[in-house]
N, CA, C and O atoms as a GROMACS GRO file, in nm:
protein
  404
    1UNK      N    1   9.927  13.689   9.283
    1UNK     CA    2   9.858  13.601   9.376
    1UNK      C    3   9.752  13.523   9.300
    1UNK      O    4   9.674  13.580   9.223
    2UNK      N    5   9.749  13.396   9.321
    2UNK     CA    6   9.652  13.309   9.257
    2UNK      C    7   9.526  13.303   9.342
    2UNK      O    8   9.533  13.298   9.464
    3UNK      N    9   9.412  13.305   9.276
    3UNK     CA   10   9.284  13.300   9.345
    3UNK      C   11   9.232  13.158   9.350
    3UNK      O   12   9.277  13.074   9.272
    4UNK      N   13   9.138  13.128   9.440
    4UNK     CA   14   9.077  12.995   9.441
    4UNK      C   15   9.009  12.959   9.309
    4UNK      O   16   9.008  12.842   9.270
    5UNK      N   17   8.953  13.057   9.240
    5UNK     CA   18   8.890  13.032   9.110
    5UNK      C   19   8.994  12.983   9.009
    5UNK      O   20   8.968  12.889   8.933
    6UNK      N   21   9.111  13.046   9.007
    6UNK     CA   22   9.218  13.002   8.917
    6UNK      C   23   9.270  12.864   8.957
    6UNK      O   24   9.304  12.783   8.870
    7UNK      N   25   9.274  12.837   9.086
    7UNK     CA   26   9.318  12.706   9.134
    7UNK      C   27   9.220  12.598   9.090
    7UNK      O   28   9.260  12.490   9.048
    8UNK      N   29   9.090  12.628   9.100
    8UNK     CA   30   8.989  12.531   9.059
    8UNK      C   31   9.000  12.503   8.908
    8UNK      O   32   8.989  12.389   8.866
    9UNK      N   33   9.022  12.607   8.830
    9UNK     CA   34   9.037  12.590   8.685
    9UNK      C   35   9.162  12.508   8.653
    9UNK      O   36   9.160  12.426   8.561
   10UNK      N   37   9.270  12.528   8.728
   10UNK     CA   38   9.393  12.452   8.706
   10UNK      C   39   9.371  12.305   8.737
   10UNK      O   40   9.420  12.218   8.665
   11UNK      N   41   9.298  12.275   8.845
   11UNK     CA   42   9.270  12.136   8.881
   11UNK      C   43   9.184  12.071   8.773
   11UNK      O   44   9.212  11.958   8.732
   12UNK      N   45   9.082  12.140   8.728
   12UNK     CA   46   8.996  12.085   8.621
   12UNK      C   47   9.076  12.061   8.494
   12UNK      O   48   9.058  11.960   8.426
   13UNK      N   49   9.164  12.154   8.462
   13UNK     CA   50   9.246  12.143   8.342
   13UNK      C   51   9.338  12.022   8.346
   13UNK      O   52   9.347  11.946   8.250
   14UNK      N   53   9.406  12.005   8.459
   14UNK     CA   54   9.500  11.893   8.468
   14UNK      C   55   9.426  11.759   8.475
   14UNK      O   56   9.474  11.660   8.420
   15UNK      N   57   9.311  11.755   8.541
   15UNK     CA   58   9.238  11.628   8.551
   15UNK      C   59   9.171  11.590   8.419
   15UNK      O   60   9.137  11.474   8.398
   16UNK      N   61   9.151  11.687   8.330
   16UNK     CA   62   9.099  11.654   8.198
   16UNK      C   63   9.208  11.594   8.110
   16UNK      O   64   9.180  11.532   8.007
   17UNK      N   65   9.334  11.613   8.151
   17UNK     CA   66   9.447  11.566   8.072
   17UNK      C   67   9.507  11.435   8.124
   17UNK      O   68   9.544  11.348   8.046
   18UNK      N   69   9.517  11.423   8.257
   18UNK     CA   70   9.581  11.305   8.317
   18UNK      C   71   9.496  11.254   8.434
   18UNK      O   72   9.414  11.329   8.488
   19UNK      N   73   9.514  11.127   8.474
   19UNK     CA   74   9.439  11.076   8.590
   19UNK      C   75   9.490  11.135   8.722
   19UNK      O   76   9.599  11.192   8.727
   20UNK      N   77   9.410  11.122   8.826
   20UNK     CA   78   9.444  11.178   8.958
   20UNK      C   79   9.575  11.125   9.014
   20UNK      O   80   9.641  11.194   9.091
   21UNK      N   81   9.613  11.004   8.978
   21UNK     CA   82   9.734  10.943   9.033
   21UNK      C   83   9.861  10.992   8.964
   21UNK      O   84   9.971  10.959   9.009
   22UNK      N   85   9.848  11.067   8.859
   22UNK     CA   86   9.965  11.117   8.784
   22UNK      C   87  10.038  11.223   8.867
   22UNK      O   88   9.976  11.297   8.943
   23UNK      N   89  10.169  11.228   8.852
   23UNK     CA   90  10.251  11.323   8.928
   23UNK      C   91  10.212  11.468   8.900
   23UNK      O   92  10.211  11.550   8.991
   24UNK      N   93  10.180  11.499   8.776
   24UNK     CA   94  10.141  11.636   8.741
   24UNK      C   95  10.011  11.674   8.812
   24UNK      O   96   9.998  11.787   8.861
   25UNK      N   97   9.917  11.583   8.818
   25UNK     CA   98   9.790  11.611   8.887
   25UNK      C   99   9.815  11.634   9.035
   25UNK      O  100   9.756  11.724   9.095
   26UNK      N  101   9.903  11.553   9.094
   26UNK     CA  102   9.935  11.571   9.236
   26UNK      C  103   9.993  11.710   9.261
   26UNK      O  104   9.952  11.778   9.355
   27UNK      N  105  10.087  11.752   9.178
   27UNK     CA  106  10.151  11.883   9.199
   27UNK      C  107  10.051  11.998   9.187
   27UNK      O  108  10.055  12.093   9.266
   28UNK      N  109   9.963  11.989   9.088
   28UNK     CA  110   9.865  12.097   9.069
   28UNK      C  111   9.765  12.099   9.184
   28UNK      O  112   9.734  12.206   9.236
   29UNK      N  113   9.716  11.983   9.225
   29UNK     CA  114   9.618  11.977   9.335
   29UNK      C  115   9.683  12.024   9.465
   29UNK      O  116   9.619  12.095   9.543
   30UNK      N  117   9.807  11.984   9.490
   30UNK     CA  118   9.878  12.026   9.611
   30UNK      C  119   9.884  12.178   9.620
   30UNK      O  120   9.854  12.235   9.725
   31UNK      N  121   9.923  12.243   9.511
   31UNK     CA  122   9.931  12.390   9.509
   31UNK      C  123   9.792  12.453   9.519
   31UNK      O  124   9.775  12.555   9.585
   32UNK      N  125   9.694  12.392   9.455
   32UNK     CA  126   9.558  12.447   9.458
   32UNK      C  127   9.501  12.442   9.600
   32UNK      O  128   9.433  12.535   9.642
   33UNK      N  129   9.529  12.335   9.671
   33UNK     CA  130   9.483  12.325   9.811
   33UNK      C  131   9.548  12.435   9.894
   33UNK      O  132   9.481  12.498   9.976
   34UNK      N  133   9.677  12.457   9.875
   34UNK     CA  134   9.746  12.563   9.950
   34UNK      C  135   9.685  12.700   9.919
   34UNK      O  136   9.670  12.782  10.010
   35UNK      N  137   9.651  12.725   9.793
   35UNK     CA  138   9.591  12.853   9.754
   35UNK      C  139   9.456  12.872   9.822
   35UNK      O  140   9.427  12.979   9.876
   36UNK      N  141   9.374  12.767   9.820
   36UNK     CA  142   9.240  12.776   9.881
   36UNK      C  143   9.248  12.797  10.032
   36UNK      O  144   9.173  12.877  10.088
   37UNK      N  145   9.338  12.728  10.098
   37UNK     CA  146   9.352  12.744  10.242
   37UNK      C  147   9.408  12.880  10.278
   37UNK      O  148   9.371  12.938  10.381
   38UNK      N  149   9.497  12.932  10.196
   38UNK     CA  150   9.553  13.066  10.219
   38UNK      C  151   9.446  13.174  10.201
   38UNK      O  152   9.454  13.281  10.261
   39UNK      N  153   9.346  13.144  10.118
   39UNK     CA  154   9.237  13.239  10.094
   39UNK      C  155   9.133  13.236  10.206
   39UNK      O  156   9.039  13.315  10.206
   40UNK      N  157   9.150  13.145  10.302
   40UNK     CA  158   9.061  13.141  10.417
   40UNK      C  159   8.959  13.029  10.417
   40UNK      O  160   8.874  13.023  10.506
   41UNK      N  161   8.964  12.940  10.319
   41UNK     CA  162   8.871  12.827  10.316
   41UNK      C  163   8.909  12.724  10.421
   41UNK      O  164   9.027  12.710  10.456
   42UNK      N  165   8.811  12.654  10.471
   42UNK     CA  166   8.839  12.540  10.559
   42UNK      C  167   8.878  12.421  10.473
   42UNK      O  168   8.856  12.419  10.352
   43UNK      N  169   8.937  12.323  10.537
   43UNK     CA  170   8.986  12.204  10.467
   43UNK      C  171   8.875  12.133  10.390
   43UNK      O  172   8.894  12.098  10.273
   44UNK      N  173   8.762  12.112  10.453
   44UNK     CA  174   8.651  12.042  10.387
   44UNK      C  175   8.594  12.124  10.272
   44UNK      O  176   8.562  12.070  10.167
   45UNK      N  177   8.582  12.254  10.292
   45UNK     CA  178   8.528  12.341  10.188
   45UNK      C  179   8.623  12.346  10.068
   45UNK      O  180   8.579  12.345   9.953
   46UNK      N  181   8.753  12.350  10.095
   46UNK     CA  182   8.852  12.352   9.987
   46UNK      C  183   8.846  12.222   9.907
   46UNK      O  184   8.854  12.224   9.784
   47UNK      N  185   8.834  12.110   9.976
   47UNK     CA  186   8.826  11.981   9.908
   47UNK      C  187   8.701  11.973   9.821
   47UNK      O  188   8.708  11.928   9.706
   48UNK      N  189   8.588  12.017   9.873
   48UNK     CA  190   8.465  12.015   9.795
   48UNK      C  191   8.474  12.110   9.676
   48UNK      O  192   8.428  12.077   9.566
   49UNK      N  193   8.533  12.225   9.696
   49UNK     CA  194   8.546  12.326   9.591
   49UNK      C  195   8.635  12.276   9.477
   49UNK      O  196   8.606  12.299   9.360
   50UNK      N  197   8.743  12.206   9.512
   50UNK     CA  198   8.836  12.156   9.412
   50UNK      C  199   8.796  12.021   9.356
   50UNK      O  200   8.849  11.978   9.253
   51UNK      N  201   8.704  11.953   9.422
   51UNK     CA  202   8.660  11.822   9.375
   51UNK      C  203   8.756  11.710   9.410
   51UNK      O  204   8.772  11.615   9.333
   52UNK      N  205   8.821  11.722   9.525
   52UNK     CA  206   8.914  11.619   9.571
   52UNK      C  207   8.865  11.564   9.704
   52UNK      O  208   8.776  11.621   9.767
   53UNK      N  209   8.924  11.453   9.746
   53UNK     CA  210   8.885  11.391   9.872
   53UNK      C  211   8.936  11.471   9.991
   53UNK      O  212   9.054  11.507   9.997
   54UNK      N  213   8.848  11.500  10.084
   54UNK     CA  214   8.890  11.576  10.203
   54UNK      C  215   8.980  11.494  10.293
   54UNK      O  216   9.052  11.550  10.376
   55UNK      N  217   8.976  11.363  10.280
   55UNK     CA  218   9.059  11.276  10.364
   55UNK      C  219   9.205  11.281  10.324
   55UNK      O  220   9.292  11.240  10.401
   56UNK      N  221   9.234  11.333  10.204
   56UNK     CA  222   9.372  11.340  10.159
   56UNK      C  223   9.435  11.475  10.188
   56UNK      O  224   9.547  11.501  10.146
   57UNK      N  225   9.363  11.562  10.260
   57UNK     CA  226   9.418  11.691  10.303
   57UNK      C  227   9.432  11.684  10.455
   57UNK      O  228   9.333  11.663  10.526
   58UNK      N  229   9.554  11.702  10.505
   58UNK     CA  230   9.573  11.693  10.650
   58UNK      C  231   9.546  11.827  10.718
   58UNK      O  232   9.510  11.925  10.652
   59UNK      N  233   9.564  11.831  10.848
   59UNK     CA  234   9.534  11.952  10.925
   59UNK      C  235   9.624  12.069  10.890
   59UNK      O  236   9.585  12.185  10.908
   60UNK      N  237   9.742  12.041  10.841
   60UNK     CA  238   9.834  12.148  10.802
   60UNK      C  239   9.810  12.195  10.658
   60UNK      O  240   9.878  12.285  10.610
   61UNK      N  241   9.714  12.134  10.591
   61UNK     CA  242   9.680  12.176  10.456
   61UNK      C  243   9.761  12.111  10.347
   61UNK      O  244   9.767  12.163  10.235
   62UNK      N  245   9.822  11.998  10.376
   62UNK     CA  246   9.900  11.927  10.275
   62UNK      C  247   9.813  11.821  10.209
   62UNK      O  248   9.737  11.752  10.276
   63UNK      N  249   9.825  11.809  10.080
   63UNK     CA  250   9.751  11.708  10.003
   63UNK      C  251   9.842  11.588   9.984
   63UNK      O  252   9.956  11.602   9.940
   64UNK      N  253   9.792  11.470  10.017
   64UNK     CA  254   9.873  11.349  10.011
   64UNK      C  255   9.841  11.266   9.888
   64UNK      O  256   9.727  11.263   9.840
   65UNK      N  257   9.942  11.199   9.838
   65UNK     CA  258   9.924  11.106   9.727
   65UNK      C  259   9.845  10.985   9.773
   65UNK      O  260   9.846  10.949   9.891
   66UNK      N  261   9.776  10.923   9.678
   66UNK     CA  262   9.710  10.797   9.709
   66UNK      C  263   9.815  10.687   9.712
   66UNK      O  264   9.928  10.707   9.668
   67UNK      N  265   9.779  10.572   9.764
   67UNK     CA  266   9.872  10.458   9.769
   67UNK      C  267   9.912  10.418   9.628
   67UNK      O  268  10.028  10.385   9.603
   68UNK      N  269   9.816  10.420   9.536
   68UNK     CA  270   9.843  10.384   9.398
   68UNK      C  271   9.944  10.481   9.336
   68UNK      O  272  10.035  10.438   9.264
   69UNK      N  273   9.930  10.609   9.361
   69UNK     CA  274  10.022  10.708   9.307
   69UNK      C  275  10.160  10.694   9.367
   69UNK      O  276  10.260  10.710   9.297
   70UNK      N  277  10.168  10.666   9.496
   70UNK     CA  278  10.298  10.648   9.562
   70UNK      C  279  10.369  10.526   9.506
   70UNK      O  280  10.490  10.529   9.481
   71UNK      N  281  10.295  10.419   9.486
   71UNK     CA  282  10.353  10.298   9.430
   71UNK      C  283  10.409  10.325   9.290
   71UNK      O  284  10.519  10.282   9.257
   72UNK      N  285  10.331  10.396   9.208
   72UNK     CA  286  10.375  10.428   9.072
   72UNK      C  287  10.497  10.520   9.074
   72UNK      O  288  10.588  10.504   8.993
   73UNK      N  289  10.500  10.614   9.167
   73UNK     CA  290  10.612  10.708   9.178
   73UNK      C  291  10.742  10.633   9.206
   73UNK      O  292  10.843  10.659   9.141
   74UNK      N  293  10.739  10.540   9.302
   74UNK     CA  294  10.860  10.466   9.335
   74UNK      C  295  10.896  10.366   9.226
   74UNK      O  296  11.015  10.345   9.199
   75UNK      N  297  10.798  10.306   9.163
   75UNK     CA  298  10.828  10.212   9.056
   75UNK      C  299  10.896  10.285   8.940
   75UNK      O  300  10.994  10.235   8.885
   76UNK      N  301  10.845  10.401   8.904
   76UNK     CA  302  10.904  10.478   8.795
   76UNK      C  303  11.042  10.530   8.832
   76UNK      O  304  11.130  10.539   8.746
   77UNK      N  305  11.063  10.564   8.958
   77UNK     CA  306  11.193  10.616   9.001
   77UNK      C  307  11.301  10.510   8.991
   77UNK      O  308  11.414  10.540   8.955
   78UNK      N  309  11.267  10.385   9.021
   78UNK     CA  310  11.367  10.279   9.017
   78UNK      C  311  11.387  10.223   8.877
   78UNK      O  312  11.494  10.172   8.845
   79UNK      N  313  11.284  10.232   8.793
   79UNK     CA  314  11.293  10.176   8.659
   79UNK      C  315  11.352  10.273   8.556
   79UNK      O  316  11.408  10.230   8.456
   80UNK      N  317  11.339  10.402   8.580
   80UNK     CA  318  11.379  10.502   8.480
   80UNK      C  319  11.525  10.540   8.494
   80UNK      O  320  11.584  10.535   8.602
   81UNK      N  321  11.582  10.577   8.380
   81UNK     CA  322  11.718  10.631   8.376
   81UNK      C  323  11.705  10.782   8.386
   81UNK      O  324  11.650  10.845   8.296
   82UNK      N  325  11.756  10.844   8.494
   82UNK     CA  326  11.735  10.987   8.514
   82UNK      C  327  11.797  11.077   8.406
   82UNK      O  328  11.750  11.189   8.385
   83UNK      N  329  11.900  11.030   8.340
   83UNK     CA  330  11.965  11.114   8.240
   83UNK      C  331  11.883  11.126   8.112
   83UNK      O  332  11.896  11.225   8.039
   84UNK      N  333  11.799  11.027   8.084
   84UNK     CA  334  11.719  11.029   7.962
   84UNK      C  335  11.571  11.015   7.994
   84UNK      O  336  11.499  10.942   7.926
   85UNK      N  337  11.526  11.085   8.096
   85UNK     CA  338  11.387  11.072   8.139
   85UNK      C  339  11.300  11.182   8.077
   85UNK      O  340  11.299  11.294   8.127
   86UNK      N  341  11.227  11.150   7.970
   86UNK     CA  342  11.139  11.250   7.910
   86UNK      C  343  11.012  11.273   7.992
   86UNK      O  344  10.941  11.371   7.970
   87UNK      N  345  10.983  11.183   8.085
   87UNK     CA  346  10.861  11.196   8.166
   87UNK      C  347  10.866  11.319   8.256
   87UNK      O  348  10.764  11.382   8.280
   88UNK      N  349  10.985  11.353   8.306
   88UNK     CA  350  10.995  11.470   8.393
   88UNK      C  351  10.964  11.598   8.316
   88UNK      O  352  10.903  11.689   8.372
   89UNK      N  353  11.004  11.605   8.189
   89UNK     CA  354  10.971  11.720   8.106
   89UNK      C  355  10.821  11.725   8.079
   89UNK      O  356  10.761  11.832   8.074
   90UNK      N  357  10.761  11.609   8.061
   90UNK     CA  358  10.618  11.602   8.036
   90UNK      C  359  10.540  11.650   8.157
   90UNK      O  360  10.443  11.724   8.143
   91UNK      N  361  10.580  11.608   8.276
   91UNK     CA  362  10.513  11.650   8.400
   91UNK      C  363  10.520  11.801   8.413
   91UNK      O  364  10.420  11.866   8.443
   92UNK      N  365  10.637  11.857   8.393
   92UNK     CA  366  10.654  12.003   8.404
   92UNK      C  367  10.568  12.077   8.303
   92UNK      O  368  10.509  12.180   8.335
   93UNK      N  369  10.561  12.026   8.182
   93UNK     CA  370  10.481  12.095   8.080
   93UNK      C  371  10.332  12.086   8.110
   93UNK      O  372  10.259  12.182   8.084
   94UNK      N  373  10.286  11.975   8.165
   94UNK     CA  374  10.145  11.961   8.203
   94UNK      C  375  10.111  12.057   8.316
   94UNK      O  376  10.006  12.121   8.315
   95UNK      N  377  10.200  12.068   8.414
   95UNK     CA  378  10.178  12.158   8.527
   95UNK      C  379  10.174  12.304   8.479
   95UNK      O  380  10.088  12.381   8.521
   96UNK      N  381  10.266  12.341   8.391
   96UNK     CA  382  10.267  12.478   8.337
   96UNK      C  383  10.140  12.508   8.258
   96UNK      O  384  10.085  12.617   8.269
   97UNK      N  385  10.094  12.411   8.179
   97UNK     CA  386   9.970  12.433   8.103
   97UNK      C  387   9.850  12.448   8.195
   97UNK      O  388   9.762  12.529   8.169
   98UNK      N  389   9.847  12.370   8.302
   98UNK     CA  390   9.733  12.377   8.395
   98UNK      C  391   9.726  12.514   8.462
   98UNK      O  392   9.618  12.570   8.480
   99UNK      N  393   9.842  12.567   8.500
   99UNK     CA  394   9.846  12.698   8.566
   99UNK      C  395   9.858  12.812   8.465
   99UNK      O  396   9.858  12.929   8.503
  100UNK      N  397   9.869  12.775   8.337
  100UNK     CA  398   9.880  12.874   8.228
  100UNK      C  399   9.999  12.967   8.247
  100UNK      O  400   9.987  13.089   8.234
  101UNK      N  401  10.114  12.907   8.279
  101UNK     CA  402  10.236  12.985   8.299
  101UNK      C  403  10.326  12.974   8.178
  101UNK      O  404  10.434  13.033   8.176
   0.00000   0.00000   0.00000
């Protein structure tokens, strides 16, 4: 079981490596929000604890991408060749490093 302290460290780790709009940052923050809410934190407290915007966490505890991140996600999906996409490996490795798995 991951603790809120580990989730906070993972968010700090990933944000020191990539910007908030990056897919890896989104995945780590999404999981960190779920961990904090499962530990009993309120939505606003979890957002403040993790250093993210409380407006991007909905009532069900889901963290949403920004408009800029969504635009980049779709642009990359249409421009990239899925068979030779090294970016997906990079995202996975960043996420694993952030969670230290």
